[in-house]
N, C-alpha and C positions, 0 to 999 in steps of 0.2 A: 197582692190581690186587689188592694184599693186602686193602685195605678192601672191595673188591667181593666177594672170596672170603669174607671174614668175614660180610658181609651175606647172601650166599647160604647159608652154613652156619646162620646165625641163623634165617633164614626157613624153611629146610628142617626144622630142629628144631621150629620153631613149628607148621609144618603137620603134622608127624608126632609131635606131642608125647605121644601115648599110648604110644610106644615109648621105649626107653632109649637116649639118645645122649650122647656126651661132647662138650664144647665147650671149646676152648682159650680161657682167659681172658686176652684181650689188652687193654691200655690203648688206647682209640681216640681219646679227647679229654681234654684237660686244661683245666679252667676255674679259673684262678688256682692254688690249691693243692688243688683237688678234681679227681677223675678220673671218667671214664665208661668202663667196660670193655665188652667184647663180652657178658659175662654180664649186666651191668646192662641192656643193650639187650634181650637175650633175655627177661629176667624182666619188664621193663616192657611189652614187647609182649604177654606173657601176661596181665599185669594189665589192660592196655587192652582186650584181647579179652574179658575178663569184664565190664567195665563198659560196653563198647560192642562187641558181637559183629559189627557191620557192618564193622569194620576188616578182617576176614578177606576181604572182597570186593575189597580193594585189592591192587595188585601189590606185590611184595616191596620194591621201592625206596621206594615211598610209605610203606609200613608202617615201614620203617627210619627214614625222615626224620621221621615223626610221633613215633616213640619217642625219637629223638635230640633233637629240639627240645624235647619235653616234659621230658626229663631235664636238658637244659641250663638250662631255666627253673627247674627244681627246685634245681639246684646253685647258681644265681645267688642265689635266695632264701635258701638255706642259708648261703651265704657272708655275706650281708648281716645276717641275724639273729644269727649267731654273734658278729658285731662289736657287736651291740646288746644282747644278753642274756647274762648270766653263765652261766645254766643253762637248758638246754632240756629241762625235765622236767615231766611232768604225772602226776597220780595215775592209777593203773591204771583205776579206775572211770570217770574222766573220758575217758581215752583209748579205752576200750571203747565209751563213749557216742558218741564221734566216729566210731568204726569202724561202729557200727550205723547211725548217721545217713548215713554214706557209702554203705552197701550197701542201705539201706531201699528205694530205688527198684527194686531187683532182687528184692524180696520176701524178702530175707534179714534177719531180725529178731532173730537170736540169734548170739552169738559162736561157738557150735558149728556153726551152719549156714555162717557165713562161713569158719571154719577148714576145713571140708570142701571148700568150693568152691576156696579158695586152695590147699589141699593137692593137689587133683586137677590143678592147674596148676603144681605144684612151686614155689609162691610162699610165702615165709616171712611169717607174719602180723606178725612184729615189724618186718619191712621196711616193710610198709604202715602200721603204727602210726607208724613214724618219719616217713614222708611226711606223715601227718596232723598230727603234732606240729609239723613245719616249717610247714605251712600255717596252723596255729593261731597260731603266733608271728608269722608274716608278717602275718596279718590284724590281730593286735593292734598290730603296728608301724604299719600303715596307719591304724588308728584313732587311734593316738597322734600321728602326724604330721599327719593331715588332718581330724580330727574338728571342729576349729574352722573349717574351710572349708566344711563341709557346711551348706547353707542349706535350712531347712524353714520354710515359711509355713503354720503350723498353722491359722490362721484361714481362709486361703484354701481349704485342704483341707476344713475343717469346713463352710464355706459351700457348697462344691461338693456335699458329701454331703447337706446339708439341702435344697438346691435341687432335688435329683433326687427327684422324687415318683413316678417310674414304678414300676409293680409288677413289671416284668421288666427284666432287664439282660442284656447280652452278656458271655460269657466266651470268651477266646481261648486255644487250646492252641498255644503258640509255641515256635519254635527260633530261634537267632540265630547270626550270624557277625559278629564284631567284628574289624576289621583297620585297619592304619595306612597312610597315604599322605601323602607330604610335598608333592606337587605334583599338578596336574591330569593331567599325563601319566602319573605313577605310579599315580594313581587309575584312569585308563582302562585301563592295562596290567594292574593287579591285578584289576580288575573283570572284564576279559575272561578272565583265567585262572580266576577263581572261577566265573564262569558256565559255562565249559567243563567245569570239574571237577564242578559240580552236575549238568550234563547227563550226564556219563560215569560219575560215582561216587556221585551222590546228595548231598543237602544235608548229612546227618549226617557222612559221610566228608569232605566239603569243610570242615566246621567243624573236624574233627580236623586237617586239613592247614593251614588258613589262619587260623583264629580265634585271637585272643589272649585271649579271655575265659576266665574260670574254668569256663565251661560247655563248653569245647572237648572235654574228655575224655569228656563225656556226649553228644557229637555235637551240641552246641549247644542241647540241650533246656533250656528255661526252665520249662515246665509251664503250668498253667492260670493266666491272668491276667484279672481282672475289668476291664471297660472303665473303671471309676471310677478305676483306678490308672494309666491310660494317658493320655499327652498327647493332646489332642483332634486335633491334626494327624496324629499317628501312628495314632490310632484310625480316622480317616477313611481313611488309606491301607490299613489292615487290612480295613476294611469293603468296600473295593473289590476285595479278593482273593477267589479261590475257594480251596477246600482244596488244599493242596500247592503253592500259588503263593507267591512271595516279593516283598518290596518292592525298590525301588531303594535304593541306599545312603543312609542317614540320618546326617547329621553329628552327632557327639557329642564331648564334650571329649577323649576318648582316641583319636579317629579316626573311623571310620565303622561303621555297624551295618546289617546286612541281616536283616530279620525274615521268617520263614516261617510262614504260617498252616497248621497241621496240621489244626485243627478249630475250628469255631465253634458255640457252643450258646447258647440263650437259657435263662436261669434265673430262677426266682422271686426277687424281691428282698425279703428280710427283714432290714432293716438295723438293727443296733444301732450308733448313731452313735459311741459311744466305742470299741467293738470295731473298727469300720471305720476310724476315725481312727487308731487305734494300728497297724493293719495297713498303712495307706497311708504313715504316717510311717516305719515300719520299712523298707518297700520303697524309699521315696525315699532314705533314708539308705544302704541297702545298694547301690542302683544308683550313687549318687554315689561311695561308697567303692570300689566295683569299678572305676570309671573312674579314680580316683586311684591305685589299685593298678597299673593298666596304665601310667599316666603315670610313676610312680615306678620301675617295673621297667625301662622304656625308658631312664630317666635313669641308673640305676646300671649298666645293661648297657654303657654307653659306656666305663666304667672297668674293665670285666672283660676279661681276656685269654683268648680261647678259641683253643686250639691243637689242631690235628689231629695226632695222633702217627703 
C-alpha cells in the first residue's frame, strides 16, 4: 500500500508538474549498495517524458514500471563500471558533446537550449551528464570485453556494394523492440503481451515497456537505414510490410527483435564505395556490440541483489 501511494504521488506530480508540489524522498529499492528513491523515479519520469513524450499516454503504473526498470538497469551498469574503472571522469567539453548528441534528435543543438528544457522539468543537467558518463564508460567496457569477438567480413561487404549497380535503392525508417525469451512457451507468452501492448499503447510505448535495447528510451527508434546494410532475409520481411506494420520476432544473439516499418522511400544511389564501406562496417560493429551489451548485462544481473524497501 505504501509503494502504491508513492506511485500515485509521483504520477500526480508528473501530471501537474507546472505547479509546485513537495514529495517525500523515500528509498524504494536497493541494488547492492546503490539506492533508488521516490525522487529518483519522479525525476526520471520527467526525463523520459522529454525524450519520448508518448510516455504520457500510458497509465501511471506502466509509467512507474518503465522508470523503475530503466533506473535499475542504470544502477547495475554503474555498479559494474565502478569496479572496472578507477575514475569516472570526462572533460567538460566532451561531456557537453555527449549531451548535445543525446538531445539532437529533439532539435536541441546547444547547451543553453538543453538547459532550458531540463530546467522547465526541474531536472538537473548535472544528473543527466552523470547518466551519459556512465553510458560512455559502459560502452567502453563492452568494447574492451567483446571487440575481439566482433566479426566483420570487409571483402564480402565491399563485394556487395560493388555488385549493386542499381541507380536507386530503398531506405527504411525503422523502430525496434528487442526482448529475451528462454523457451518457446516464454516466447509465446511475451509475444502475446507485446502484441496486446502495441494494440493498446502503440509501438513506441511498448518499446519503452518491453525492449532491452539501448533504443528503448527513444521508443525503439532506429532511424533511416539503407537496404545495403540490412540482411537480405530481414530486408525481404520489411519489403512485405506496409507502413506502421511490424515483423514477426527475428532471432538475434541477445534474444529476439521485432522491427516496425514507419516509412519506406526510394532514394537515388550515389555510392562512394569507401564511404559506404566505412558506414556499413561501423553499423555492423555497433549492432554486434549492442547485442553483446545486452548479453553481458543479463549475465551480471544474476549476481546483483535487487531489494524492494
